[in-house]
One Martini backbone bead per residue (centre of mass of N, CA, C, O) as a GRO file, in nm:
protein
  428
    1MET     BB    1   0.098   0.034   0.020
    2PRO     BB    2   0.092   0.338   0.030
    3ALA     BB    3   0.174   0.574   0.258
    4ARG     BB    4  -0.112   0.682   0.157
    5PRO     BB    5  -0.442   0.609   0.118
    6ASN     BB    6  -0.518   0.851  -0.085
    7GLU     BB    7  -0.331   0.712  -0.325
    8LEU     BB    8  -0.531   0.522  -0.394
    9THR     BB    9  -0.712   0.352  -0.574
   10ALA     BB   10  -1.022   0.242  -0.577
   11CYS     BB   11  -0.964  -0.064  -0.605
   12ALA     BB   12  -0.746  -0.075  -0.387
   13ALA     BB   13  -0.918   0.034  -0.155
   14LEU     BB   14  -1.139  -0.185  -0.167
   15ALA     BB   15  -0.949  -0.420  -0.101
   16GLU     BB   16  -0.860  -0.316   0.179
   17LEU     BB   17  -1.142  -0.301   0.301
   18ALA     BB   18  -1.229  -0.600   0.254
   19ALA     BB   19  -0.967  -0.710   0.426
   20GLY     BB   20  -0.930  -0.506   0.687
   21ARG     BB   21  -0.672  -0.295   0.641
   22LEU     BB   22  -0.912  -0.083   0.610
   23SER     BB   23  -1.097   0.194   0.690
   24ALA     BB   24  -1.326   0.426   0.622
   25GLU     BB   25  -1.223   0.636   0.823
   26SER     BB   26  -0.917   0.634   0.748
   27LEU     BB   27  -0.959   0.715   0.454
   28ALA     BB   28  -1.110   0.979   0.501
   29ARG     BB   29  -0.885   1.111   0.670
   30ALA     BB   30  -0.666   1.111   0.451
   31CYS     BB   31  -0.821   1.292   0.258
   32LEU     BB   32  -0.866   1.532   0.454
   33GLU     BB   33  -0.565   1.589   0.498
   34ARG     BB   34  -0.503   1.657   0.204
   35ILE     BB   35  -0.700   1.889   0.182
   36ALA     BB   36  -0.578   2.066   0.406
   37GLU     BB   37  -0.298   2.089   0.262
   38ARG     BB   38  -0.413   2.184  -0.054
   39GLU     BB   39  -0.662   2.381  -0.071
   40PRO     BB   40  -0.515   2.667  -0.059
   41VAL     BB   41  -0.422   2.611  -0.367
   42VAL     BB   42  -0.660   2.456  -0.536
   43HIS     BB   43  -0.970   2.487  -0.484
   44ALA     BB   44  -1.187   2.224  -0.519
   45PHE     BB   45  -1.403   2.328  -0.301
   46ALA     BB   46  -1.731   2.437  -0.212
   47HIS     BB   47  -1.783   2.192   0.009
   48LEU     BB   48  -1.721   2.109   0.358
   49ALA     BB   49  -1.783   1.813   0.599
   50PRO     BB   50  -1.595   1.627   0.789
   51GLU     BB   51  -1.787   1.510   1.012
   52LEU     BB   52  -1.995   1.397   0.818
   53ALA     BB   53  -1.803   1.203   0.671
   54LEU     BB   54  -1.707   1.044   0.923
   55ALA     BB   55  -1.986   0.945   1.006
   56GLU     BB   56  -2.037   0.785   0.749
   57ALA     BB   57  -1.790   0.600   0.776
   58ARG     BB   58  -1.873   0.470   1.047
   59ARG     BB   59  -2.132   0.344   0.935
   60ARG     BB   60  -1.991   0.159   0.741
   61ASP     BB   61  -1.821  -0.001   0.950
   62ALA     BB   62  -2.099  -0.094   1.113
   63ALA     BB   63  -2.211  -0.245   0.888
   64PRO     BB   64  -2.330  -0.563   0.795
   65VAL     BB   65  -2.351  -0.444   0.501
   66ARG     BB   66  -2.147  -0.446   0.199
   67GLY     BB   67  -2.091  -0.277  -0.066
   68PRO     BB   68  -1.916  -0.217  -0.368
   69LEU     BB   69  -1.847   0.093  -0.224
   70PHE     BB   70  -1.714   0.048   0.040
   71GLY     BB   71  -1.573   0.347   0.170
   72LEU     BB   72  -1.577   0.536  -0.078
   73PRO     BB   73  -1.456   0.823  -0.173
   74LEU     BB   74  -1.658   1.113  -0.283
   75GLY     BB   75  -1.711   1.346  -0.532
   76VAL     BB   76  -1.935   1.639  -0.594
   77LYS     BB   77  -2.064   1.815  -0.814
   78ASP     BB   78  -2.224   2.144  -0.781
   79ILE     BB   79  -2.484   2.027  -0.977
   80ILE     BB   80  -2.533   1.804  -0.757
   81ASP     BB   81  -2.746   1.677  -0.547
   82THR     BB   82  -2.763   1.729  -0.182
   83ALA     BB   83  -2.914   1.690   0.132
   84ASP     BB   84  -2.639   1.746   0.336
   85LEU     BB   85  -2.547   1.957   0.112
   86PRO     BB   86  -2.478   2.209  -0.057
   87THR     BB   87  -2.627   2.352  -0.375
   88ALA     BB   88  -2.506   2.619  -0.594
   89TYR     BB   89  -2.401   2.587  -0.901
   90GLY     BB   90  -2.178   2.819  -0.898
   91SER     BB   91  -2.386   3.042  -0.770
   92ARG     BB   92  -2.535   3.342  -0.648
   93VAL     BB   93  -2.838   3.240  -0.663
   94TYR     BB   94  -2.754   2.967  -0.452
   95PRO     BB   95  -2.698   3.022  -0.152
   96GLY     BB   96  -2.725   2.745   0.053
   97ASN     BB   97  -2.858   2.534  -0.101
   98ARG     BB   98  -3.117   2.277  -0.006
   99PRO     BB   99  -3.197   1.997  -0.098
  100ALA     BB  100  -3.430   1.737  -0.040
  101GLN     BB  101  -3.238   1.553  -0.226
  102ASP     BB  102  -3.073   1.327  -0.384
  103ALA     BB  103  -2.931   1.237  -0.638
  104ALA     BB  104  -2.929   0.945  -0.797
  105CYS     BB  105  -2.618   0.900  -0.802
  106VAL     BB  106  -2.581   0.947  -0.497
  107ALA     BB  107  -2.780   0.740  -0.387
  108LEU     BB  108  -2.642   0.495  -0.523
  109ALA     BB  109  -2.366   0.529  -0.389
  110ARG     BB  110  -2.459   0.508  -0.098
  111ALA     BB  111  -2.599   0.228  -0.125
  112ALA     BB  112  -2.298   0.107  -0.203
  113GLY     BB  113  -2.101   0.274   0.034
  114ALA     BB  114  -2.037   0.552  -0.005
  115VAL     BB  115  -1.843   0.857   0.065
  116ILE     BB  116  -1.921   1.186   0.110
  117LEU     BB  117  -1.691   1.457   0.112
  118GLY     BB  118  -1.788   1.667  -0.125
  119LYS     BB  119  -1.804   1.974  -0.305
  120THR     BB  120  -1.726   2.063  -0.625
  121VAL     BB  121  -1.609   2.272  -0.843
  122THR     BB  122  -1.787   2.493  -1.066
  123THR     BB  123  -1.907   2.631  -1.302
  124GLU     BB  124  -2.158   2.812  -1.387
  125PHE     BB  125  -2.379   2.570  -1.459
  126ALA     BB  126  -2.156   2.443  -1.647
  127PHE     BB  127  -2.029   2.674  -1.793
  128ARG     BB  128  -1.802   2.946  -1.823
  129ALA     BB  129  -1.774   3.046  -1.531
  130PRO     BB  130  -1.522   3.042  -1.320
  131GLY     BB  131  -1.358   2.931  -1.061
  132PRO     BB  132  -1.079   2.890  -0.820
  133THR     BB  133  -0.948   2.660  -0.954
  134ALA     BB  134  -0.642   2.484  -0.968
  135ASN     BB  135  -0.372   2.344  -1.096
  136PRO     BB  136  -0.177   2.109  -0.931
  137HIS     BB  137   0.082   2.140  -1.128
  138ASP     BB  138  -0.016   2.460  -1.183
  139PRO     BB  139  -0.164   2.733  -1.029
  140ALA     BB  140  -0.146   2.923  -1.301
  141ARG     BB  141  -0.348   2.708  -1.410
  142THR     BB  142  -0.589   2.544  -1.548
  143PRO     BB  143  -0.807   2.253  -1.497
  144GLY     BB  144  -1.056   2.312  -1.622
  145GLY     BB  145  -1.391   2.247  -1.769
  146SER     BB  146  -1.643   2.242  -1.539
  147SER     BB  147  -1.491   2.001  -1.365
  148SER     BB  148  -1.261   2.122  -1.181
  149GLY     BB  149  -1.258   1.998  -0.889
  150SER     BB  150  -1.263   1.698  -0.961
  151ALA     BB  151  -0.998   1.681  -1.122
  152ALA     BB  152  -0.808   1.806  -0.906
  153ALA     BB  153  -0.867   1.615  -0.665
  154VAL     BB  154  -0.774   1.352  -0.802
  155ALA     BB  155  -0.487   1.446  -0.890
  156ASP     BB  156  -0.422   1.529  -0.564
  157CYS     BB  157  -0.531   1.296  -0.370
  158MET     BB  158  -0.818   1.368  -0.227
  159LEU     BB  159  -0.942   1.156  -0.432
  160PRO     BB  160  -1.040   0.874  -0.619
  161VAL     BB  161  -1.339   0.997  -0.679
  162ALA     BB  162  -1.550   1.183  -0.924
  163PHE     BB  163  -1.793   1.381  -1.026
  164GLY     BB  164  -1.918   1.460  -1.352
  165THR     BB  165  -1.984   1.669  -1.641
  166GLN     BB  166  -2.114   1.669  -1.995
  167THR     BB  167  -2.180   1.908  -2.282
  168GLY     BB  168  -1.890   1.940  -2.412
  169GLY     BB  169  -1.577   1.922  -2.217
  170SER     BB  170  -1.604   1.867  -1.879
  171ILE     BB  171  -1.410   1.599  -1.864
  172ILE     BB  172  -1.181   1.552  -2.073
  173ARG     BB  173  -1.022   1.815  -2.048
  174PRO     BB  174  -0.952   1.816  -1.738
  175ALA     BB  175  -0.819   1.539  -1.744
  176SER     BB  176  -0.586   1.625  -1.926
  177TYR     BB  177  -0.478   1.870  -1.757
  178CYS     BB  178  -0.451   1.675  -1.480
  179GLY     BB  179  -0.389   1.358  -1.528
  180VAL     BB  180  -0.658   1.182  -1.575
  181VAL     BB  181  -0.932   0.991  -1.568
  182GLY     BB  182  -1.193   1.028  -1.809
  183TYR     BB  183  -1.561   0.967  -1.811
  184LYS     BB  184  -1.790   0.957  -2.086
  185PRO     BB  185  -2.070   0.834  -2.132
  186SER     BB  186  -2.330   0.736  -2.252
  187LEU     BB  187  -2.621   0.849  -2.288
  188GLY     BB  188  -2.785   0.755  -1.977
  189THR     BB  189  -2.615   0.567  -1.795
  190VAL     BB  190  -2.645   0.799  -1.589
  191ASN     BB  191  -2.856   0.929  -1.392
  192ARG     BB  192  -3.003   1.283  -1.391
  193THR     BB  193  -3.143   1.304  -1.140
  194GLY     BB  194  -3.054   1.605  -0.975
  195VAL     BB  195  -2.935   1.756  -1.226
  196LYS     BB  196  -2.841   2.037  -1.352
  197PRO     BB  197  -2.931   2.169  -1.628
  198LEU     BB  198  -2.837   2.272  -1.970
  199ALA     BB  199  -2.847   2.031  -2.209
  200GLU     BB  200  -3.055   1.765  -2.231
  201SER     BB  201  -2.956   1.622  -2.505
  202VAL     BB  202  -2.631   1.593  -2.363
  203ASP     BB  203  -2.624   1.547  -2.079
  204THR     BB  204  -2.353   1.401  -1.872
  205VAL     BB  205  -2.262   1.155  -1.645
  206GLY     BB  206  -1.944   1.122  -1.477
  207LEU     BB  207  -1.581   1.049  -1.433
  208PHE     BB  208  -1.309   1.047  -1.195
  209ALA     BB  209  -0.973   0.899  -1.202
  210ARG     BB  210  -0.667   0.675  -1.182
  211SER     BB  211  -0.843   0.458  -1.348
  212VAL     BB  212  -1.025   0.261  -1.552
  213ALA     BB  213  -1.131   0.059  -1.338
  214ASP     BB  214  -1.270   0.271  -1.162
  215VAL     BB  215  -1.485   0.384  -1.362
  216ALA     BB  216  -1.606   0.109  -1.429
  217LEU     BB  217  -1.710   0.030  -1.151
  218VAL     BB  218  -1.884   0.276  -1.071
  219SER     BB  219  -2.062   0.289  -1.325
  220ALA     BB  220  -2.176  -0.001  -1.306
  221VAL     BB  221  -2.324   0.037  -1.042
  222LEU     BB  222  -2.503   0.282  -1.138
  223ALA     BB  223  -2.615   0.118  -1.406
  224GLY     BB  224  -2.674  -0.199  -1.321
  225GLU     BB  225  -2.464  -0.398  -1.331
  226GLU     BB  226  -2.351  -0.688  -1.305
  227PRO     BB  227  -2.099  -0.804  -1.109
  228ALA     BB  228  -1.929  -0.938  -1.350
  229ARG     BB  229  -1.913  -0.625  -1.495
  230GLN     BB  230  -1.762  -0.433  -1.280
  231ARG     BB  231  -1.503  -0.589  -1.361
  232ILE     BB  232  -1.236  -0.546  -1.567
  233GLU     BB  233  -1.081  -0.672  -1.862
  234PRO     BB  234  -0.843  -0.637  -2.058
  235LEU     BB  235  -0.856  -0.549  -2.418
  236ARG     BB  236  -0.755  -0.615  -2.728
  237PRO     BB  237  -0.755  -0.450  -3.001
  238GLU     BB  238  -0.790  -0.470  -3.359
  239ARG     BB  239  -0.941  -0.188  -3.452
  240VAL     BB  240  -0.809   0.141  -3.518
  241GLY     BB  241  -0.890   0.484  -3.530
  242LEU     BB  242  -0.737   0.773  -3.661
  243CYS     BB  243  -0.875   1.085  -3.533
  244ARG     BB  244  -0.819   1.423  -3.596
  245THR     BB  245  -1.028   1.579  -3.709
  246PRO     BB  246  -1.134   1.898  -3.825
  247TYR     BB  247  -0.933   2.030  -3.570
  248TRP     BB  248  -0.618   1.983  -3.606
  249SER     BB  249  -0.508   2.282  -3.617
  250ALA     BB  250  -0.556   2.315  -3.289
  251ALA     BB  251  -0.321   2.137  -3.239
  252GLU     BB  252  -0.062   2.085  -3.058
  253ASP     BB  253   0.232   1.931  -3.045
  254ALA     BB  254   0.168   1.756  -2.793
  255SER     BB  255  -0.096   1.629  -2.901
  256ARG     BB  256   0.016   1.511  -3.160
  257ALA     BB  257   0.233   1.331  -3.029
  258ALA     BB  258   0.043   1.160  -2.853
  259LEU     BB  259  -0.128   1.039  -3.079
  260GLU     BB  260   0.103   0.917  -3.253
  261ALA     BB  261   0.230   0.742  -3.030
  262SER     BB  262  -0.019   0.568  -2.979
  263ALA     BB  263  -0.045   0.452  -3.263
  264ALA     BB  264   0.239   0.326  -3.273
  265MET     BB  265   0.201   0.134  -3.034
  266LEU     BB  266  -0.028  -0.030  -3.157
  267ALA     BB  267   0.119  -0.125  -3.409
  268ARG     BB  268   0.348  -0.278  -3.256
  269ALA     BB  269   0.113  -0.468  -3.115
  270GLY     BB  270  -0.078  -0.547  -3.381
  271VAL     BB  271  -0.261  -0.321  -3.443
  272GLU     BB  272  -0.500  -0.195  -3.644
  273VAL     BB  273  -0.426   0.113  -3.815
  274GLU     BB  274  -0.642   0.384  -3.922
  275GLU     BB  275  -0.737   0.636  -4.104
  276VAL     BB  276  -0.989   0.893  -4.013
  277ALA     BB  277  -1.198   1.069  -4.234
  278LEU     BB  278  -1.424   1.295  -4.209
  279PRO     BB  279  -1.671   1.425  -4.350
  280ALA     BB  280  -1.797   1.736  -4.439
  281ALA     BB  281  -2.038   1.725  -4.229
  282PHE     BB  282  -1.815   1.779  -3.980
  283ASP     BB  283  -1.680   2.067  -4.009
  284ASP     BB  284  -1.935   2.217  -3.825
  285PHE     BB  285  -2.007   2.066  -3.556
  286ASN     BB  286  -1.941   2.260  -3.324
  287GLU     BB  287  -2.153   2.469  -3.410
  288LEU     BB  288  -2.397   2.287  -3.384
  289GLN     BB  289  -2.361   2.215  -3.083
  290SER     BB  290  -2.369   2.509  -2.985
  291THR     BB  291  -2.656   2.570  -3.077
  292VAL     BB  292  -2.798   2.363  -2.900
  293LEU     BB  293  -2.692   2.450  -2.626
  294ARG     BB  294  -2.783   2.751  -2.625
  295PHE     BB  295  -3.083   2.714  -2.679
  296GLU     BB  296  -3.137   2.537  -2.426
  297ALA     BB  297  -3.013   2.719  -2.204
  298TYR     BB  298  -3.200   2.964  -2.231
  299ARG     BB  299  -3.443   2.785  -2.118
  300THR     BB  300  -3.335   2.657  -1.862
  301PHE     BB  301  -3.263   2.975  -1.750
  302ALA     BB  302  -3.523   3.150  -1.716
  303TYR     BB  303  -3.524   3.225  -1.419
  304GLU     BB  304  -3.238   3.343  -1.378
  305ARG     BB  305  -3.257   3.565  -1.616
  306THR     BB  306  -3.539   3.704  -1.515
  307VAL     BB  307  -3.470   3.737  -1.187
  308HIS     BB  308  -3.115   3.704  -1.166
  309ALA     BB  309  -2.918   3.859  -1.366
  310ASP     BB  310  -2.735   4.024  -1.155
  311LEU     BB  311  -2.599   3.736  -1.043
  312LEU     BB  312  -2.466   3.678  -1.295
  313ALA     BB  313  -2.220   3.605  -1.479
  314PRO     BB  314  -2.094   3.740  -1.758
  315GLY     BB  315  -2.049   3.469  -1.913
  316THR     BB  316  -2.341   3.371  -1.880
  317ARG     BB  317  -2.485   3.608  -2.015
  318GLU     BB  318  -2.350   3.576  -2.290
  319GLU     BB  319  -2.453   3.290  -2.355
  320LEU     BB  320  -2.758   3.357  -2.328
  321ALA     BB  321  -2.761   3.574  -2.546
  322ALA     BB  322  -2.680   3.384  -2.773
  323GLY     BB  323  -2.933   3.199  -2.742
  324SER     BB  324  -3.151   3.427  -2.808
  325ARG     BB  325  -3.045   3.442  -3.129
  326ILE     BB  326  -3.169   3.160  -3.181
  327ALA     BB  327  -3.343   2.998  -3.399
  328ARG     BB  328  -3.546   2.732  -3.420
  329ARG     BB  329  -3.473   2.644  -3.709
  330ASP     BB  330  -3.166   2.624  -3.646
  331TYR     BB  331  -3.188   2.413  -3.427
  332LEU     BB  332  -3.329   2.192  -3.597
  333ASP     BB  333  -3.109   2.176  -3.811
  334ALA     BB  334  -2.878   2.094  -3.623
  335LYS     BB  335  -3.009   1.831  -3.524
  336ALA     BB  336  -3.032   1.696  -3.802
  337ARG     BB  337  -2.727   1.698  -3.872
  338ILE     BB  338  -2.639   1.534  -3.627
  339ARG     BB  339  -2.801   1.279  -3.688
  340ALA     BB  340  -2.650   1.218  -3.950
  341CYS     BB  341  -2.371   1.182  -3.813
  342ARG     BB  342  -2.452   0.940  -3.640
  343GLY     BB  343  -2.487   0.749  -3.879
  344VAL     BB  344  -2.193   0.759  -3.973
  345ILE     BB  345  -2.053   0.659  -3.707
  346GLU     BB  346  -2.189   0.385  -3.699
  347GLU     BB  347  -2.040   0.279  -3.951
  348VAL     BB  348  -1.754   0.301  -3.843
  349PHE     BB  349  -1.816   0.090  -3.596
  350ARG     BB  350  -1.852  -0.167  -3.780
  351ARG     BB  351  -1.512  -0.176  -3.839
  352LEU     BB  352  -1.446  -0.050  -3.555
  353ASP     BB  353  -1.374  -0.038  -3.225
  354LEU     BB  354  -1.209   0.244  -3.220
  355LEU     BB  355  -1.111   0.575  -3.136
  356LEU     BB  356  -0.844   0.810  -3.188
  357ALA     BB  357  -0.804   1.121  -3.003
  358PRO     BB  358  -0.805   1.417  -2.895
  359SER     BB  359  -0.859   1.590  -2.582
  360ALA     BB  360  -0.674   1.846  -2.639
  361PRO     BB  361  -0.477   2.091  -2.759
  362GLY     BB  362  -0.309   2.072  -2.472
  363GLU     BB  363  -0.203   2.225  -2.239
  364ALA     BB  364  -0.267   2.409  -1.986
  365PRO     BB  365  -0.356   2.714  -1.954
  366HIS     BB  366  -0.311   3.015  -1.860
  367GLY     BB  367  -0.500   3.083  -1.612
  368LEU     BB  368  -0.850   3.140  -1.455
  369GLU     BB  369  -1.053   3.280  -1.673
  370SER     BB  370  -1.021   3.002  -1.817
  371THR     BB  371  -1.089   2.645  -1.929
  372GLY     BB  372  -1.087   2.634  -2.217
  373GLU     BB  373  -1.132   2.431  -2.509
  374PRO     BB  374  -1.380   2.199  -2.671
  375THR     BB  375  -1.270   2.111  -2.957
  376PHE     BB  376  -1.237   1.772  -2.892
  377ASN     BB  377  -1.555   1.724  -2.763
  378ARG     BB  378  -1.823   1.803  -2.905
  379LEU     BB  379  -1.846   1.574  -3.103
  380TRP     BB  380  -1.891   1.331  -2.895
  381THR     BB  381  -2.123   1.455  -2.742
  382GLY     BB  382  -2.319   1.489  -2.990
  383LEU     BB  383  -2.294   1.165  -3.055
  384LEU     BB  384  -2.322   1.004  -2.765
  385THR     BB  385  -2.050   0.892  -2.696
  386PRO     BB  386  -1.807   0.721  -2.559
  387CYS     BB  387  -1.534   0.852  -2.343
  388LEU     BB  388  -1.171   0.888  -2.289
  389ASN     BB  389  -0.914   0.982  -2.078
  390LEU     BB  390  -0.562   0.923  -2.129
  391PRO     BB  391  -0.294   0.925  -1.960
  392GLY     BB  392   0.093   0.984  -2.026
  393PHE     BB  393   0.164   1.275  -2.110
  394THR     BB  394   0.378   1.553  -2.206
  395GLY     BB  395   0.480   1.869  -2.233
  396PRO     BB  396   0.704   2.136  -2.244
  397HIS     BB  397   0.617   2.186  -1.914
  398GLY     BB  398   0.531   1.898  -1.780
  399LEU     BB  399   0.237   1.865  -1.861
  400PRO     BB  400  -0.047   1.724  -1.917
  401VAL     BB  401  -0.134   1.477  -2.179
  402GLY     BB  402  -0.391   1.339  -2.364
  403VAL     BB  403  -0.600   1.073  -2.477
  404GLN     BB  404  -0.873   0.965  -2.690
  405THR     BB  405  -1.141   0.745  -2.647
  406VAL     BB  406  -1.383   0.598  -2.883
  407GLY     BB  407  -1.717   0.476  -2.897
  408ALA     BB  408  -1.991   0.323  -2.928
  409ARG     BB  409  -2.299   0.345  -2.857
  410ASP     BB  410  -2.338   0.137  -2.576
  411ASP     BB  411  -2.011   0.031  -2.577
  412ASP     BB  412  -1.864   0.071  -2.296
  413HIS     BB  413  -1.740  -0.194  -2.197
  414ARG     BB  414  -1.538  -0.230  -2.430
  415LEU     BB  415  -1.401   0.042  -2.415
  416LEU     BB  416  -1.285  -0.001  -2.132
  417ARG     BB  417  -1.114  -0.248  -2.200
  418TRP     BB  418  -0.945  -0.120  -2.424
  419SER     BB  419  -0.842   0.121  -2.253
  420ALA     BB  420  -0.690  -0.045  -2.042
  421TRP     BB  421  -0.487  -0.164  -2.243
  422ILE     BB  422  -0.371   0.106  -2.341
  423ALA     BB  423  -0.295   0.243  -2.068
  424ALA     BB  424  -0.073   0.022  -1.992
  425ARG     BB  425   0.112   0.143  -2.260
  426LEU     BB  426   0.164   0.409  -2.158
  427PRO     BB  427   0.409   0.606  -2.028
  428GLY     BB  428   0.257   0.680  -1.737
   0.00000   0.00000   0.00000
């Protein structure tokens, strides 16, 4: 076991807990000690209640029946409701807001034995306006967003696992910037009841962890997979597509090198790798996805913008104003064109196991005023496909750079197995 229990992966921690070599309380204490040590620099949490978390851990230790997530500390993005902790959605509109009940994903995690450690920082409503979270590798740089606190907390060993959400690039991009595994499942894999909507046609609940096996286990428990499928065995892919996407010109040298090195590694291992050039219908996909997101967000936040506009961050007001200018006919046209692209990508996955693509343009940018751009994420979010960030590379400043694996919609289990096999062979 590492010197500190908080450094364990989720699967390793669960094994120690099951064997009786570690208690839920001692694991929660180790995580809380790390948080106390690093939170003044990283600012990953919107709300912490250490005694509440320790009391929950003690209840887990005393329980006669132990679920599959027994004693596992978990962070919850602050757009996800919790009955015993405030949920402010990263906004001044909802200070101290106390939902009446847990979101479905939180309730399912608790029922499986998890211990909720705290609420992690989000951009306002998981939109553009950043919170105070810094990248743990370099506090002068962004951790990415909107799931800023979740990515940073897992990367800094404050937590083994944390919830995130993705509507544009809010899981994969911060996972790449912070150097952790980020998993955006197929749409609807994890129930969204009790999660503040942004754009309901694409909002997806996912996870951050320090191994593919960790996100596979936790998501399988939440999704209702049978116990035999909750722990994955790595699987060697046979056919992988190298997809630079229509936005390859936005990739920095570090991201280009990571993608090409990953493809070369697969080819050396005997995997068939082929270039996949998406047709012209995909050239403006990011703009189409942005149209859908903004049109839906403008209506999602009708109350906030009509009653509390003065409390919204300038970035949020700007995004909502952009949504107000989108005609419904343009929204419907964007949705129709996206549906057509989904049909094309389904055909691609009939002959390929998975696609390999960039996770982010490069290293985390300087400054906390922006969380970076979802250039290489909107495509897969809009296509509703599962995807993961796999860490393992670094850029010119020694900061993390990941690669993205993408699978067919609802083929998450095999994508996780293939990704675990690939992750084990990446440099990091």
